[in-house]
C-alpha positions in Angstrom: -5.2 57.3 -62.1 -1.9 55.7 -62.7 -3.4 52.6 -64.1 -5.3 54.7 -66.7 -2.2 56.5 -67.6 -0.4 53.1 -68.1 -3.0 51.4 -70.1 -3.4 54.5 -72.4 0.6 54.5 -72.9 0.3 50.7 -73.8 -2.3 51.4 -76.3 -0.5 54.0 -77.8 2.7 51.7 -78.3 0.4 49.0 -79.8 -1.3 51.6 -82.1 2.1 52.9 -83.1 3.5 49.5 -84.0 0.5 48.4 -86.0 0.7 51.6 -87.7 4.5 50.9 -88.6 3.9 47.7 -89.7 1.1 48.9 -92.1 3.4 51.5 -93.7 6.1 48.7 -94.1 4.5 47.1 -96.9 5.9 44.0 -98.4 4.4 40.3 -99.1 5.2 37.2 -97.5 5.3 34.5 -100.2 5.1 30.5 -99.2 5.7 28.0 -102.1 4.9 24.4 -101.4 5.4 22.3 -104.9 3.0 24.2 -107.4 1.1 25.9 -104.5 1.9 29.3 -103.8 0.6 31.7 -101.3 1.2 35.4 -101.0 0.2 37.4 -98.1 1.0 41.0 -97.1 3.0 41.6 -94.1 0.1 42.9 -92.0 -2.3 40.3 -92.8 0.4 37.6 -92.0 1.2 39.1 -88.7 -2.4 39.2 -87.8 -2.8 35.7 -88.9 0.0 34.7 -86.6 -1.5 36.7 -83.9 -4.8 34.8 -84.1 -3.0 31.5 -84.4 -0.9 32.0 -81.3 -4.2 33.2 -79.5 -6.0 29.9 -80.7 -3.3 27.7 -79.6 -2.9 29.5 -76.2 -6.6 29.1 -75.7 -6.5 25.5 -76.4 -3.5 25.0 -74.2 -5.3 26.8 -71.4 -8.4 24.9 -72.1 -6.4 21.6 -71.8 -4.7 22.4 -68.3 -8.0 23.4 -67.1 -9.3 20.1 -68.1 -6.4 18.1 -66.8 -6.5 19.9 -63.4 -9.9 19.8 -62.9 -10.1 16.7 -60.8 -7.3 18.2 -58.6 -9.2 21.6 -58.3 -12.2 19.6 -57.5 -10.6 17.6 -54.8 -9.1 20.7 -53.3 -12.4 22.4 -53.0 -13.7 19.2 -51.5 -11.0 18.9 -48.9 -11.5 22.6 -48.4 -15.2 22.0 -47.3 -14.6 18.9 -45.5 -11.7 20.7 -43.5 -14.2 23.4 -42.5 -16.8 20.9 -41.6 -14.2 18.9 -39.7 -13.0 22.0 -37.8 -16.5 22.8 -37.0 -16.9 19.1 -35.5 -13.6 19.4 -33.7 -15.0 22.5 -32.0 -18.0 20.8 -31.1 -16.1 18.0 -29.6 -14.0 20.1 -27.4 -17.4 21.9 -26.2 -18.8 18.5 -25.2 -15.5 17.5 -23.6 -15.6 20.6 -21.7 -19.3 20.1 -20.9 -18.5 16.5 -19.4 -20.4 14.9 -22.4 -18.1 12.2 -23.7 -20.5 10.3 -25.8 -21.3 13.7 -27.8 -17.6 14.4 -28.1 -16.9 10.8 -29.5 -19.6 11.5 -32.1 -18.2 14.7 -33.1 -14.5 13.5 -33.0 -15.6 10.4 -35.2 -17.2 12.9 -37.8 -14.0 15.2 -37.8 -11.8 12.1 -38.4 -14.0 11.0 -41.4 -14.0 14.4 -42.8 -10.1 15.1 -42.1 -8.4 12.1 -41.8 -6.3 10.8 -38.8 -3.8 13.7 -37.9 -2.2 13.6 -34.7 -4.4 16.2 -33.3 -7.6 14.2 -34.0 -6.1 10.9 -32.8 -5.2 12.6 -29.3 -8.8 14.0 -29.3 -10.3 10.6 -30.0 -8.1 8.9 -27.3 -9.4 11.5 -24.8 -12.9 11.3 -25.8 -12.7 7.5 -25.7 -11.1 7.7 -22.2 -13.7 9.9 -20.8 -16.4 7.7 -22.0 -14.6 4.8 -20.1 -13.6 3.0 -23.5 -9.9 2.1 -22.4 -9.6 -0.2 -25.4 -10.6 2.3 -28.1 -8.5 4.8 -26.2 -5.4 2.4 -26.3 -5.8 1.9 -30.0 -5.7 5.8 -30.6 -2.6 6.0 -28.4 -1.1 3.2 -30.3 -1.7 5.0 -33.6 -0.2 8.0 -32.1 2.8 6.0 -31.0 3.3 4.5 -34.3 4.0 7.7 -36.2 7.3 9.5 -35.9 5.9 13.0 -35.1 3.5 11.9 -32.3 5.4 9.0 -31.1 6.1 10.6 -27.6 2.4 11.6 -27.1 1.2 8.0 -27.9 3.5 6.3 -25.3 2.6 9.0 -22.7 -1.1 8.1 -23.3 -0.4 4.3 -23.0 1.9 4.9 -19.9 -1.0 6.6 -18.2 -3.2 3.7 -18.8 -0.8 1.3 -17.7 -0.1 3.0 -14.5 -4.0 3.4 -14.0 -4.4 -0.5 -14.4 -1.4 -1.1 -12.1 0.6 -3.1 -14.7 4.0 -1.9 -13.4 6.3 -3.8 -15.8 4.5 -2.7 -18.9 4.3 1.0 -17.5 8.3 0.6 -16.9 8.7 -0.6 -20.6 6.5 2.3 -21.9 8.4 4.7 -19.8 11.8 3.6 -21.3 10.5 3.7 -24.7 9.0 7.2 -24.0 12.6 8.2 -22.8 14.4 7.2 -25.9 11.8 9.0 -28.0 12.3 12.2 -26.1 15.4 12.2 -23.6 15.6 14.3 -20.7 12.1 15.0 -19.8 11.6 15.8 -16.3 8.4 14.4 -15.4 9.2 11.2 -17.1 12.3 10.8 -15.0 10.2 11.2 -11.9 7.7 8.4 -13.3 10.7 6.1 -14.0 12.0 6.4 -10.5 8.6 5.6 -9.1 8.1 2.7 -11.3 11.5 1.2 -10.5 10.6 1.2 -7.0 7.3 -0.4 -7.8 8.8 -3.1 -9.9 11.7 -3.5 -7.1 14.4 -2.5 -10.1 16.6 -1.1 -7.4 19.4 -0.5 -9.7 17.5 1.8 -11.9 15.9 3.3 -8.8 19.3 4.2 -7.4 20.1 5.6 -10.9 17.0 7.8 -11.2 16.5 8.9 -7.7 16.3 12.7 -6.9 19.3 14.4 -5.3 17.7 14.6 -1.7 16.6 10.6 -1.8 18.7 8.6 0.6 20.8 6.3 -1.7 22.2 3.9 0.7 19.3 1.9 1.2 18.7 1.7 -2.7 22.3 1.0 -3.2 22.3 -1.9 -1.0 19.0 -3.4 -2.3 20.8 -3.0 -5.8 23.6 -5.2 -4.3 21.3 -7.8 -2.8 19.6 -7.9 -6.2 22.8 -7.9 -8.3 24.3 -11.5 -9.5 27.6 -10.3 -10.5 29.9 -10.4 -7.1 32.1 -7.4 -8.5 29.1 -5.2 -9.3 27.4 -6.0 -6.0 30.7 -5.1 -4.2 30.6 -1.7 -5.7 27.2 -1.2 -4.9 27.9 -2.1 -1.2 30.7 0.4 -1.2 28.5 3.1 -2.7 25.9 2.5 0.1 28.6 2.8 2.6 30.2 5.9 1.4 26.6 7.3 1.0 25.7 6.7 4.6 28.2 5.2 6.9 25.7 5.4 9.8 23.4 3.1 7.8 24.2 -0.2 9.7 23.4 -2.8 7.0 25.7 -1.1 4.4 28.6 -1.1 6.8 28.0 -4.6 7.7 27.7 -5.7 4.0 30.8 -3.8 2.9 32.6 -5.3 5.9 31.7 -8.8 5.2 32.9 -8.4 1.5 36.2 -6.9 2.3 36.7 -9.7 5.3 35.8 -12.4 2.6 38.4 -10.9 0.1 41.2 -11.2 2.8 41.0 -7.6 4.0 40.1 -8.2 7.6 41.7 -4.9 9.0 39.9 -2.9 6.3 36.5 -4.8 7.5 37.2 -3.7 10.9 38.0 -0.2 10.0 34.8 -0.1 8.1 32.8 -1.4 11.0 34.4 1.0 13.4 33.6 4.1 11.0 29.9 2.6 11.1 29.8 2.5 14.7 31.2 6.1 15.1 28.5 7.4 12.6 25.5 5.4 13.9 26.1 2.7 16.8 24.0 -0.3 15.9 23.7 -3.6 17.9 24.4 -5.4 14.6 27.6 -3.7 13.8 28.9 -4.7 17.3 27.9 -8.5 16.6 29.8 -8.2 13.3 32.8 -6.6 15.0 32.9 -9.0 17.9 31.8 -12.6 16.1 35.6 -13.7 15.6 36.5 -13.2 19.3 35.2 -16.0 21.5 36.8 -15.1 25.1 34.6 -13.0 27.1 37.4 -10.6 28.4 38.9 -10.4 25.0 35.3 -9.1 23.9 35.2 -6.4 26.5 38.6 -5.3 25.4 37.5 -5.3 21.7 34.4 -3.5 22.4 36.3 -0.9 23.9 38.3 -0.3 20.6 35.0 -0.2 18.8 33.3 2.4 21.0 36.4 4.5 21.7 35.1 7.5 19.4 31.9 7.8 21.2 32.2 6.0 24.4 29.3 7.8 26.1 26.7 7.0 23.5 23.7 4.8 24.8 24.5 2.0 22.8 28.2 2.2 23.5 27.2 1.9 27.2 24.7 -0.7 26.8 27.2 -3.1 24.8 30.1 -2.7 27.4 27.6 -3.4 30.1 26.4 -6.4 28.4 29.7 -7.7 27.7 31.0 -7.0 31.1 28.3 -8.8 32.8 28.7 -11.8 30.5 32.7 -11.7 31.8 31.7 -11.7 35.1 32.8 -7.8 35.7 29.6 -6.7 37.5 31.0 -3.8 39.0 31.9 -2.4 35.5 28.7 -3.6 34.3 26.9 -1.6 36.9 28.9 1.6 36.5 27.8 1.5 32.8 24.2 1.0 33.5 24.1 3.5 36.2 25.8 6.1 34.1 23.2 5.4 31.1 20.3 5.5 33.6 21.5 8.9 35.1 21.9 10.1 31.4 18.3 9.8 30.8 18.9 8.0 27.4 17.9 4.5 28.9 15.6 2.3 27.3 13.7 -0.9 28.5 17.0 -2.9 27.4 19.1 -1.2 30.3 16.6 -1.9 33.0 16.2 -5.4 31.9 19.8 -5.9 32.0 19.8 -4.3 35.5 17.6 -7.1 36.4 20.3 -9.8 35.1 22.9 -7.8 36.9 20.9 -8.0 40.2 20.5 -11.8 40.1 24.1 -12.4 39.1 25.2 -10.5 42.5 22.3 -11.2 44.8 21.1 -14.7 43.6 17.4 -15.3 44.0 17.0 -14.0 47.6 14.9 -11.2 48.7 17.2 -8.5 47.9 17.2 -9.7 44.4 13.2 -9.7 44.1 13.1 -6.5 45.6 15.5 -5.0 42.7 13.8 -7.0 40.4 10.4 -5.4 40.9 12.0 -1.9 40.7 13.7 -2.4 37.4 10.7 -4.1 35.9 8.6 -1.3 37.0 11.0 1.3 35.5 11.3 -0.8 32.2 7.4 -0.7 31.7 7.5 2.9 31.8 10.9 3.5 29.8 10.9 4.1 26.0 10.9 1.0 24.2 13.9 -0.5 22.5 14.7 0.5 18.9 13.6 -1.5 16.1 13.5 -1.7 12.2 10.1 -0.3 11.7 8.2 0.4 8.4 7.7 4.3 8.3 4.3 3.7 6.3 2.2 1.1 8.3 4.5 0.8 11.6 5.3 -2.9 11.0 8.3 -4.2 12.9 10.9 -6.2 11.3 13.7 -8.3 12.6 16.3 -6.9 10.0 16.3 -4.2 7.5 14.7 -5.2 4.2 14.4 -2.8 1.1 10.6 -3.6 1.1 8.1 -3.9 3.7 6.6 -7.4 3.8 3.3 -6.0 5.3 2.4 -3.2 3.2 4.5 -3.4 0.2 6.2 -0.1 0.6 9.6 0.4 -0.7 12.3 2.2 1.2 10.7 3.2 4.3 12.2 0.7 6.8 14.3 2.6 9.2 15.9 2.0 12.7 14.3 3.5 15.6 
């Protein structure tokens, strides 16, 4: 109803204007040389209106003619997009149904119709991967990685492929590029930490290790790998501070201090290491400068002062006392150790040596020897550096198990 009223008002205005012009009268004259044209005003206005209409129609027709290819292309693209989306839907259905070959065909059809968009490139890579065509999948991931808007997706796909074929150096490089493309991604940090262990890049492994990961072994491994002495010393100090009871770290840090002329600080470090985790190698490093057997007993007393009753402390004192000829002192230490229930096979074997030192090769010694050897066979074994993954024992700590290749699993026990 409103539109009808509006149209009626417009018609009334137009008719009113036309009637007013008719009543104006007048003549419009045009002279060009000897040529004279005279038109009444209403006729002139009508001619102008007709001319305007003709020119407008010509312009509209020209614009339509010029824009026809673009409109045809837009219609064609719309049809292709519709067909491509239908093919993409069929590809998704085929992938969900476990039909990778059908999915590959539909994705290729969609790419021909719609072009290489990031979504289609990703679908292509996944379809090729499901079909076992790793090279074709890698090409699609490479195409994604070369685009600014989809670089991270492409790098992630290439990283997954590198991990699957166990190409650890390539995987590590791809992970770094992905980190640069999208910093702070949580899963990528975890992947980089695992890859650092795989490639034995201990410095990066230490940097990327989660908060609950033991840092001392990684820091010491980084120190062994570091060619610059100052940086190596920093890593050794970091390893000791992370876990003073980790004997290799305490020994390495103390050796570095001693080489730098800080012998007293080196002894303090070894004392702290023994207090946190007594280990025979710490005692060996602490006593190596002392050649006198009685002096070694006295120096060992200083080392074990903070944990005098620890099994390793008693065993150390007993061994040094026996070497110094202090058999009574050695026996008291060993008997206290056996009485505590913490003795291992080393204590019983040391008792055999003690009986031989006291009684020689006579019958008393042979009877005692049989007794202590029987006890040694049933006692718990002495602690070793052992891989927690495969169980292989090692003569010393190493960052990597030589038997199974597992990193960071060798521990004392």
